[in-house]
N, C-alpha and C positions, 0 to 999 in steps of 0.2 A: 907437565901433565896438562891435558885439556879437559875441561868440565863440559858436561852435556846436560841441558835442562830437561825436565820431564816432558815438556812440549816437543822438544827436538827428538827425544827418544821415541815418543809416540809416533811422530811423523816418519822417522827412519824405519820403525817396525811396520808401519802402514805401507811404505814404499816397497819394502822387501816382500810383503805378502802379495802385492799386485803382479809381480813378475816372478814366475817359477824359477828362473835362472839366478835370482838374487835371494832366495829364501834363506840360505845359510851363509850369505856373503858378508864380508866385513866392509865397513865404510872407510874409504880412503879420503883423507883431507889433505889438500896440497896448497901451496902458495906457488903461483906461476907469474911470470912477467906479463904485464899488460894492464889495461884499464887506464883511466885518466889520472890515477895517482901513482902508477908505476908497477904495482903488484896486485894480483887478484886472487881470490879464493876459488878453489876447484873441489867439487865433491863428486865421488863416483863409487861404484861398488867393485870390489875385487874378491876373488875366491880365497886368496892367501897373501901374506906379506910378500913383497917382491924380493927383498934382500934381508940379510941378518941385521942390517943397519936400520931397518924400519922400526919405529917405536910403536908398540901395540898397547892399547888401553881397553879396558872393558867396563861398561856401565850397563847394569840391568840387562844382561844377555845380549848387548850390542857391542861388538868389537870394532874399534876404531884404529886405523893404522895411519901413521904419518911418517914420511921419509925424513931422514936426518936433516936435510937442508931446510925443509919447510918447518921443522920443529923449532928451529932457531927463532922464527917469526911467530910461531903459534903457542909457545910455552905460556901457560897461564890464561889462555883464551877460553871463553865460554861459548859453546855453540848453542844457540837458541833457535826457536822457530816462531815466526809471527804470522798470524792470519787475520790481522786487523785491517783497519781502513787504509793504512798506508801501503798496503800490498801484502802478498803472501810469499813466504819463503824463509830460508835459513838465514840467521843473523849471527855475525861473529862479533862478540864483545871482546876485542883484542887490546890488552893493556900495552902491547908493544907498538901499536900503530901511532905514529907521530902526527899523521895527517890522513884524513879520509876524504873521499869524494862525496858529492851530494847524494848520490844514489846508494852509498854504503857498500858497494861491491868491490871497491879497490882501496888500497891504502899505501902509505910509504912508511918506512921504519927509520 
């Protein structure tokens, strides 16, 4: 399971209201190859799960979908949102990450 902080939920809902095409969309969270540590996080909106293998979670009226390959790396992760002095954006607190890069946008497991 993936946890979502209140700040992240608020930001996801805000993003969905800005674009009419994403008002009822679900948030897709993925792990893709790349970044300085080998793997990167990717967020985007989908209208529905792509396959039956997708894992779907719901937090406060926000559905989150993760493909089965990404879920291996994301199980137990908390998705947070930061708008502090160090930058603005989504933050992944991932207990499966063995090493992260300085920018926090990539990791290795």
